[in-house]
C-alpha positions in Angstrom: 140.4 184.1 180.9 142.9 182.1 178.9 144.7 183.7 176.0 144.8 181.5 172.9 147.7 181.9 170.5 146.8 181.0 167.0 148.8 178.0 165.7 149.8 179.9 162.6 151.2 182.8 164.8 153.0 180.3 167.1 154.5 178.5 164.1 155.6 181.9 162.6 157.4 182.8 165.9 159.2 179.4 165.9 160.2 179.9 162.3 161.5 183.4 162.9 163.6 182.2 165.9 165.0 179.4 163.8 165.7 181.8 160.9 167.5 184.2 163.2 169.8 181.4 164.5 170.5 180.3 160.9 171.2 183.8 159.6 173.5 184.7 162.5 176.1 186.0 162.2 175.6 188.8 159.6 178.8 190.7 160.7 182.1 189.9 162.4 182.1 188.2 165.8 184.5 189.3 168.6 186.2 187.0 171.1 187.6 189.1 174.0 190.8 187.5 175.3 191.8 189.1 178.6 195.5 188.7 178.2 198.1 190.1 175.8 199.0 188.1 172.6 201.4 185.1 173.0 199.9 183.6 176.2 198.0 180.4 176.8 194.5 181.8 176.3 195.7 183.3 173.0 197.3 180.0 171.9 193.9 178.3 171.8 191.7 181.3 171.0 193.4 182.1 167.7 193.1 178.7 166.1 189.5 178.4 167.4 188.7 181.8 165.9 190.2 180.8 162.5 188.2 177.6 162.5 185.0 179.4 163.4 185.6 182.0 160.7 185.7 179.1 158.2 182.5 177.6 159.6 180.5 180.7 160.0 181.5 182.6 156.9 182.1 185.7 158.9 185.4 186.9 160.5 185.9 186.0 164.1 188.1 188.7 165.7 190.4 188.3 168.7 190.4 191.4 170.9 193.2 191.2 173.5 192.5 193.2 176.7 195.2 192.4 179.2 195.8 193.5 182.8 195.1 192.6 186.4 195.4 188.9 186.0 192.8 188.7 183.3 190.1 190.6 185.3 190.2 193.9 183.3 189.3 192.1 180.1 186.6 190.1 181.9 185.1 193.4 183.1 185.1 194.8 179.6 183.4 191.7 178.3 180.8 191.7 181.0 179.8 195.3 180.0 179.6 194.5 176.2 176.2 194.5 174.4 174.6 191.1 174.6 173.7 191.1 171.0 175.4 187.8 170.0 178.5 189.4 168.5 180.8 189.5 171.6 182.0 186.4 173.5 184.6 186.0 176.2 187.4 183.4 176.4 188.5 183.1 180.0 190.6 180.6 181.9 191.2 178.9 185.3 192.5 182.3 186.5 188.9 183.6 186.5 187.9 181.0 189.0 190.8 182.1 191.2 190.1 185.9 191.0 187.0 186.0 193.3 189.2 184.8 196.2 191.9 187.5 195.6 190.1 190.6 194.2 187.5 191.9 196.7 185.9 194.4 194.2 185.7 192.8 190.7 183.9 194.7 188.1 182.0 191.6 187.1 180.6 188.3 188.5 181.7 185.3 186.6 178.6 183.3 187.5 176.0 186.1 187.0 177.3 188.2 184.1 178.1 185.4 181.7 176.5 182.4 180.1 178.9 179.4 180.1 179.2 177.7 176.7 181.9 175.1 177.1 185.6 174.3 177.9 187.7 174.6 174.8 191.1 173.2 176.0 192.6 171.6 179.1 196.4 171.6 178.9 198.5 170.9 182.0 200.9 173.4 183.7 204.5 172.8 182.8 207.7 173.7 184.7 210.0 175.4 182.2 213.5 177.0 182.6 216.0 179.1 180.7 218.9 176.8 180.9 221.4 179.6 180.2 220.3 181.1 183.6 219.4 177.9 185.4 222.1 175.2 184.6 219.9 172.1 185.1 218.5 169.3 182.9 215.8 167.8 185.1 213.5 168.5 188.0 215.8 166.9 190.5 218.6 169.2 189.3 216.3 172.2 189.8 215.4 171.2 193.3 219.1 170.7 194.2 220.0 174.1 192.7 217.2 175.9 194.5 218.0 174.4 197.9 221.6 175.3 197.5 220.8 178.8 196.3 217.6 179.9 198.3 216.0 183.0 196.9 218.4 183.3 193.9 215.9 182.1 191.3 212.7 183.9 190.1 209.6 182.8 188.3 207.3 184.8 186.1 203.5 184.5 185.9 200.6 185.9 183.9 199.8 188.1 186.9 199.0 188.0 190.5 196.4 185.4 191.4 196.6 183.6 188.1 197.0 179.8 187.9 200.7 180.3 186.9 201.2 182.3 190.2 199.5 179.7 192.4 201.1 176.8 190.6 204.5 178.3 191.6 203.3 179.0 195.2 202.0 175.4 195.5 205.4 174.1 194.2 207.2 176.1 196.8 205.0 174.7 199.6 205.3 171.1 198.5 209.1 171.2 197.9 209.8 173.5 200.8 211.8 175.9 198.6 211.8 179.6 197.9 211.6 181.2 194.5 210.8 184.9 193.9 207.5 185.6 192.1 207.5 188.3 189.4 204.0 189.1 188.0 203.5 190.2 184.4 200.4 191.5 182.5 200.1 188.1 180.8 202.0 184.9 180.0 203.1 186.2 176.6 205.3 189.0 178.0 206.6 186.7 180.8 207.6 184.1 178.2 209.4 186.7 176.1 211.5 187.6 179.1 212.1 183.9 179.9 213.3 183.3 176.4 215.3 186.5 176.4 217.1 185.6 179.7 215.4 188.2 182.0 213.6 185.4 183.9 214.8 182.1 185.3 211.7 179.9 185.1 207.9 179.7 184.8 205.1 177.5 185.8 203.2 178.0 182.6 200.2 176.5 180.8 201.7 174.1 178.2 199.7 175.8 175.4 201.8 178.9 175.4 205.1 177.2 176.1 204.7 174.4 173.6 206.3 176.0 170.5 209.2 177.4 172.5 209.9 174.0 174.2 209.9 172.3 170.7 212.3 174.9 169.4 214.7 174.5 172.3 214.5 178.1 173.5 213.3 176.9 176.9 213.4 173.5 178.6 210.5 171.6 180.0 211.4 169.8 183.2 207.9 168.3 184.0 204.2 168.6 183.5 202.0 168.9 186.5 199.5 166.3 185.5 198.9 162.6 186.3 199.8 161.5 182.8 202.2 162.8 180.2 200.8 165.4 177.8 199.7 164.7 174.3 202.4 165.7 171.8 205.1 165.7 174.6 205.9 162.0 175.4 209.4 162.8 176.5 208.4 165.3 179.2 207.9 163.4 182.5 205.1 164.1 185.0 206.1 165.9 188.2 205.5 162.6 190.1 207.9 160.8 187.7 210.4 163.6 188.1 210.4 163.5 191.8 207.6 165.6 193.2 204.6 163.3 193.8 201.3 164.9 194.3 202.2 168.1 192.4 199.3 168.4 189.9 198.0 171.7 188.5 195.9 171.6 185.4 194.6 174.7 183.6 191.6 175.2 181.4 190.2 177.7 178.9 186.5 178.3 178.4 184.1 180.2 176.2 181.3 182.4 177.6 178.5 184.5 176.1 177.5 187.8 177.6 174.4 187.5 179.9 171.3 188.5 177.8 172.7 187.0 174.6 169.8 185.5 172.6 169.4 181.8 173.5 169.3 180.8 169.9 172.7 182.4 169.3 174.1 180.7 172.4 172.8 177.4 171.1 174.2 178.0 167.6 177.6 179.0 168.9 177.6 175.9 171.2 177.1 173.7 168.2 179.7 175.5 166.1 182.4 175.2 168.8 181.6 171.5 169.2 182.0 171.1 165.5 185.2 173.1 165.5 186.8 171.0 168.3 186.1 167.9 166.3 187.9 169.3 163.2 191.2 167.8 162.1 192.8 171.2 162.2 191.9 171.9 165.9 192.7 168.4 167.0 196.2 168.7 165.4 196.7 172.2 167.0 195.6 171.0 170.4 197.8 167.9 170.4 200.8 170.1 169.4 199.9 172.4 172.4 199.7 169.5 174.8 196.0 169.6 175.3 193.3 166.9 175.2 190.1 167.7 173.3 187.5 168.4 175.9 183.9 167.2 175.6 181.8 169.2 178.1 178.2 170.3 178.0 176.9 173.7 179.2 175.5 172.1 182.3 178.8 170.4 183.1 180.8 173.6 182.5 178.5 175.5 184.7 179.0 173.0 187.5 182.7 173.0 187.0 183.0 176.8 187.3 181.2 176.6 190.7 183.5 173.8 191.8 186.7 175.5 190.6 185.8 178.8 192.4 185.3 176.9 195.7 188.4 174.8 195.2 190.7 177.7 194.3 189.2 179.7 197.2 190.4 177.1 199.6 193.9 177.0 197.9 194.2 180.8 198.2 193.1 180.7 201.9 195.4 177.8 202.9 198.4 179.2 201.0 198.1 182.7 202.3 198.7 184.2 198.9 197.9 187.9 198.7 198.1 190.4 195.9 201.6 192.0 195.8 
């Protein structure tokens, strides 16, 4: 026996779904950022939240939950109610974590719904010139080789892209620099600026304003082309380390179980936000291109990144310290 749904009832259901999507949000929306303020994720999350607040007419709040290379905040996000009022902004670090943390409190591919990539800045090699008396990458390599083990580099935590970018640099240049993990790029940057750290392999988004102010010096970006907004900073290849390329990315996820109509609405709002003059200006100032990636493309990219970083971790021998 086939059940027949009256056309008027079906039309009513469609209208109610559409009305729900249009009325959402009716209260503030939270974006969980799994790092302390001042890091790369924060550098893109806050302008995006401000733009979404203008578009949605409701406050979009940043909730910083730092620790364990971004995995603590991801675990908090995964356990949040999937009611359409909590989203998660993660990064390349979260594609690295499965290879390093055997017992994560979440599964990136099962507990979240990918929405899109929001920014793609390159990694940048930055130094405190008061502690490291060099002006270019060649000078850094000469200094490190003459003083093996003397310099240190900070990262956003064990297993983050900052950490692996440093390990990859050491492998490719056959040098040794001591790794010091922090609870996020923000605290590490503060120590770099304050003279407690020598250098970082940072995402350009968090270092950008400090480079422009002269508090730290950028020696090279780890990308095949120079970064938007930083035409005077050479690529690593131009500066003498060909093949050293480490890009980072930041993405937006919904919690698994979030109503599809809310996911669709948020997807459209983020697309609109990334096309706004305000965001385009901010992203260029932070050295990032404006990404254009569909949900399907982002989903495929996550799987690819998890596999790629898994191989990097395995071949580099990096372990949690």
